[in-house]
C-alpha positions as CSV (number, residue, x, y, z in Angstrom):
1,F,0.1,0.0,0.1
2,R,2.9,2.4,0.8
3,E,4.4,1.9,-2.4
4,L,1.6,3.6,-4.3
5,F,2.3,6.7,-2.5
6,S,6.0,6.7,-2.6
7,K,8.0,8.7,-4.9
8,E,10.2,5.4,-5.6
9,S,7.3,3.2,-6.4
10,S,7.4,1.4,-9.9
11,C,4.4,3.2,-10.9
12,N,5.9,6.7,-10.2
13,I,9.0,5.7,-11.7
14,Y,7.1,4.4,-14.8
15,S,5.1,7.5,-15.1
16,K,8.1,9.9,-15.0
17,A,9.9,7.6,-17.6
18,L,7.1,7.5,-20.0
19,E,6.6,11.4,-19.9
20,R,10.2,11.8,-20.7
21,V,9.9,9.4,-23.7
22,V,6.3,10.7,-25.0
23,E,8.0,14.4,-25.0
24,D,11.4,13.4,-26.7
25,P,11.1,14.7,-30.3
26,R,13.6,11.9,-31.4
27,V,11.2,9.2,-30.2
28,Q,8.3,10.9,-31.9
29,D,9.9,11.0,-35.3
30,A,11.1,7.4,-34.9
31,I,7.9,5.7,-34.0
32,G,5.2,8.5,-34.5
33,A,2.9,10.4,-32.3
34,P,0.6,9.9,-30.4
35,I,2.7,7.4,-28.1
36,K,1.2,5.1,-25.7
37,G,3.1,2.9,-23.1
38,F,2.2,-0.4,-21.7
39,G,3.6,-3.3,-19.7
40,E,4.0,-7.1,-20.3
41,T,1.2,-8.7,-22.6
42,S,-0.5,-11.9,-21.1
43,R,-1.8,-14.8,-23.2
44,R,-5.3,-13.1,-23.3
45,G,-3.8,-10.0,-25.1
46,R,-4.3,-7.8,-21.9
47,R,-1.6,-5.5,-21.0
48,Q,-0.1,-6.2,-17.5
49,H,2.1,-4.9,-15.1
50,V,5.6,-3.2,-16.0
51,A,8.6,-5.6,-15.4
52,H,10.8,-4.2,-12.8
53,S,13.3,-5.4,-10.1
54,S,14.5,-3.8,-7.1
55,F,18.0,-4.0,-5.7
56,E,20.7,-2.3,-3.7
57,R,24.1,-1.4,-4.8
58,N,26.9,0.2,-2.5
59,G,24.1,0.8,0.1
60,V,22.0,2.8,-2.5
61,P,18.6,1.4,-3.5
62,H,18.2,0.9,-7.3
63,M,15.2,-0.3,-9.5
64,R,15.5,-1.5,-13.2
65,M,12.6,-1.6,-15.5
66,Q,11.5,-2.4,-18.9
67,F,8.3,-1.3,-20.7
68,Y,7.0,-0.9,-24.4
69,V,5.9,2.0,-26.1
70,Q,3.9,2.1,-29.4
71,G,3.5,5.0,-31.7
72,L,1.4,5.6,-35.1
73,R,4.2,4.1,-37.3
74,N,6.3,1.5,-34.8
75,K,7.1,0.2,-31.6
76,A,10.0,0.4,-29.2
77,T,11.1,-1.2,-25.9
78,V,12.4,1.2,-23.2
79,Q,15.0,0.1,-20.5
80,L,16.0,2.2,-17.5
81,E,17.5,2.2,-14.0
82,S,16.7,4.6,-11.4
83,R,18.5,5.3,-8.0
84,R,18.8,7.9,-5.4
85,N,21.6,10.5,-6.0
86,S,23.9,12.0,-3.2
87,T,21.2,14.8,-2.5
88,G,18.6,12.2,-2.1
89,K,16.8,13.0,-5.2
90,L,15.5,10.2,-7.4
91,E,17.3,10.1,-11.0
92,F,17.6,7.9,-13.9
93,R,21.0,6.1,-14.1
94,Y,20.2,5.7,-17.8
95,L,17.0,5.8,-19.9
96,F,17.1,4.1,-23.3
97,V,14.5,3.6,-26.0
98,Q,15.3,0.7,-28.6
99,L,13.2,0.7,-31.7
100,D,11.9,-2.9,-32.4
101,H,11.9,-2.3,-36.3
102,Y,15.1,-2.5,-38.6
103,P,17.6,-0.9,-38.1
104,R,17.4,-1.5,-34.2
105,T,18.5,1.9,-33.3
106,T,18.9,3.0,-29.6
107,I,18.0,6.4,-28.6
108,V,19.8,7.6,-25.5
109,L,17.6,9.8,-23.3
110,E,19.8,9.9,-20.3
111,D,23.0,8.0,-19.2
112,N,24.6,9.0,-16.2
113,R,26.7,5.8,-15.5
114,A,30.0,7.5,-16.0
115,Y,29.3,9.5,-12.8
116,D,28.7,6.3,-10.8
117,P,30.9,6.4,-7.7
118,T,34.1,4.0,-7.5
119,P,33.1,0.8,-5.7
120,E,35.2,0.0,-2.8
121,R,37.6,-2.6,-3.1
122,S,36.3,-6.1,-2.1
123,S,37.7,-7.9,0.8
124,S,36.0,-11.1,-0.3
125,A,38.1,-14.2,-0.9
126,F,37.4,-13.8,-4.6
127,G,38.9,-10.3,-4.5
128,N,41.9,-11.6,-2.7
129,L,42.2,-14.5,-5.3
130,A,42.2,-12.0,-8.2
131,L,44.8,-9.9,-6.7
132,M,47.2,-12.8,-6.0
133,S,46.6,-14.4,-9.6
134,N,47.6,-10.8,-10.7
135,S,50.9,-10.8,-8.8
136,R,51.9,-14.2,-10.0
137,D,51.5,-13.1,-13.8
138,K,54.1,-10.3,-13.5
């Protein structure tokens, strides 16, 4: 119940992403306007929920999501990942629109992956093994 009113809910993230996609002139040119968004299609042909998964990376909650858009001429798949930035504001780590027709062009609406914080060195056994194998190679 709380998820429906949370700014980080999958419904709110979907709405924010769909708004960005619909308003982008490159997407409008590629698939045609008006643009509609929808989730997975069931066997009965009804469109269901938007596929998403939540996870935590370096103590920061993230959500990955995939949904579909259809314009007058073509269809496309939207891929995104959202997270909280250092000020606590929700942002897209990336937001891509991949056209389903040939050529399969990807329209990048937002890509902040280059600004990811550097992960801390792992103290796991796997991390130590990798360091040892590198030292033997020299």
